[in-house]
C-alpha positions as CSV (number, residue, x, y, z in Angstrom):
1,M,0.0,0.0,0.0
2,K,2.8,2.4,0.9
3,I,4.6,1.7,-2.4
4,R,1.4,2.3,-4.4
5,S,0.8,5.7,-2.6
6,R,4.4,6.8,-3.5
7,L,4.2,5.4,-7.0
8,L,1.0,7.1,-8.1
9,P,2.2,10.7,-7.7
10,A,5.5,9.8,-9.3
11,L,3.7,8.4,-12.4
12,A,1.4,11.4,-12.6
13,L,4.4,13.7,-12.5
14,A,6.2,11.7,-15.2
15,A,3.1,11.7,-17.4
16,G,2.8,15.5,-17.0
17,V,6.4,16.1,-17.9
18,A,6.1,13.8,-20.9
19,I,3.1,15.7,-22.2
20,A,4.5,19.1,-21.6
21,A,8.1,18.5,-22.9
22,P,7.3,18.7,-26.6
23,A,5.5,22.1,-26.1
24,C,8.4,23.5,-24.2
25,A,10.9,22.3,-26.7
26,Q,9.5,24.3,-29.5
27,T,12.0,26.8,-30.9
28,Y,10.4,30.0,-32.2
29,G,11.6,31.3,-35.5
30,Y,11.6,30.5,-39.1
31,G,13.9,28.8,-41.5
32,G,17.3,27.4,-40.7
33,G,15.8,24.1,-39.8
34,R,14.3,25.4,-36.5
35,Y,11.0,23.8,-37.2
36,R,10.8,20.1,-37.5
37,D,7.9,20.6,-39.9
38,A,8.9,23.0,-42.6
39,G,5.3,22.9,-43.8
40,Y,4.2,24.6,-40.6
41,A,6.5,27.5,-41.2
42,R,5.3,27.8,-44.8
43,E,1.7,27.8,-43.6
44,I,2.4,30.7,-41.2
45,E,4.2,32.6,-44.0
46,R,1.3,32.0,-46.4
47,R,-1.2,33.1,-43.8
48,A,0.7,36.3,-43.0
49,Y,1.1,37.1,-46.7
50,D,-2.6,36.4,-47.5
51,T,-3.8,38.4,-44.5
52,G,-1.7,41.4,-45.5
53,Y,-2.6,41.0,-49.2
54,R,-6.4,41.1,-48.4
55,E,-6.0,44.2,-46.2
56,G,-3.9,45.9,-48.8
57,L,-6.5,45.2,-51.5
58,E,-9.1,46.9,-49.3
59,E,-7.0,49.9,-48.3
60,G,-5.7,50.4,-51.9
61,R,-9.2,50.4,-53.3
62,N,-10.4,52.9,-50.7
63,D,-7.5,55.3,-51.2
64,A,-7.8,55.2,-55.0
65,R,-11.6,55.8,-54.9
66,R,-11.2,58.7,-52.5
67,G,-8.5,60.3,-54.7
68,R,-5.8,59.9,-52.0
69,D,-2.1,59.6,-52.9
70,Y,-0.4,56.2,-53.0
71,A,0.8,55.5,-49.5
72,P,0.4,52.1,-48.0
73,S,2.4,53.0,-44.9
74,R,-0.2,55.5,-43.8
75,H,-2.5,52.7,-42.7
76,G,-2.4,51.3,-39.2
77,E,-2.8,47.7,-40.5
78,Y,0.5,48.2,-42.4
79,R,2.3,49.8,-39.5
80,N,1.2,47.2,-36.9
81,A,1.3,44.3,-39.4
82,D,0.2,41.7,-36.9
83,D,-3.5,41.0,-37.9
84,G,-3.9,37.2,-37.6
85,Y,-0.7,36.7,-35.6
86,H,-0.7,34.2,-32.8
87,R,2.1,33.8,-30.2
88,R,2.4,30.1,-31.2
89,D,3.4,31.3,-34.7
90,G,6.9,32.2,-33.8
91,E,8.8,35.4,-34.4
92,R,6.5,38.4,-34.7
93,E,9.0,40.3,-36.8
94,F,9.1,37.6,-39.4
95,Y,5.3,37.6,-39.5
96,R,5.3,41.4,-39.8
97,R,7.8,41.4,-42.8
98,V,5.7,38.9,-44.7
99,Y,2.4,40.6,-43.8
100,R,3.8,44.0,-45.1
101,R,5.1,42.4,-48.3
102,G,1.6,41.0,-48.9
103,F,0.0,44.3,-48.0
104,E,2.2,46.2,-50.4
105,V,1.4,43.9,-53.3
106,G,-2.4,43.9,-52.6
107,Y,-2.4,47.7,-52.1
108,R,-0.5,48.3,-55.4
109,E,-2.7,46.1,-57.4
110,S,-5.9,47.5,-56.0
111,F,-4.8,51.1,-56.1
112,D,-3.7,50.9,-59.7
113,R,-6.8,49.0,-60.8
114,N,-9.1,51.5,-59.1
115,Q,-7.1,54.5,-60.1
116,R,-7.4,53.6,-63.8
117,Y,-11.1,53.0,-63.3
118,R,-11.5,56.4,-61.7
119,D,-9.4,58.2,-64.4
120,Y,-11.5,56.4,-67.1
121,R,-14.8,57.6,-65.6
122,R,-13.6,61.3,-65.7
């Protein structure tokens, strides 16, 4: 009985450590083989780019239709560049760089498209 009462807490502790160890061993960052699953890093990169791209499309369209100058950096979404970011995604600065790259591409495409449309209607 005494052995069982000592063994049960030890087993519970060992199980807890075994479950928590993989989560603690995660290395945040991208590239350089830091992720065991490179597909996960690519998924985060794709999500950051797509989120930035969609925001850029919207802001570029709005600026062109309102007759504003081309300036993606005026928008808070571009400056913050962390919409859709989660702590488990790794380095925030990497996410921000990719988000801004997507935002700039979306903004440029949408601004140019809507600027031409606006000029054509004049």
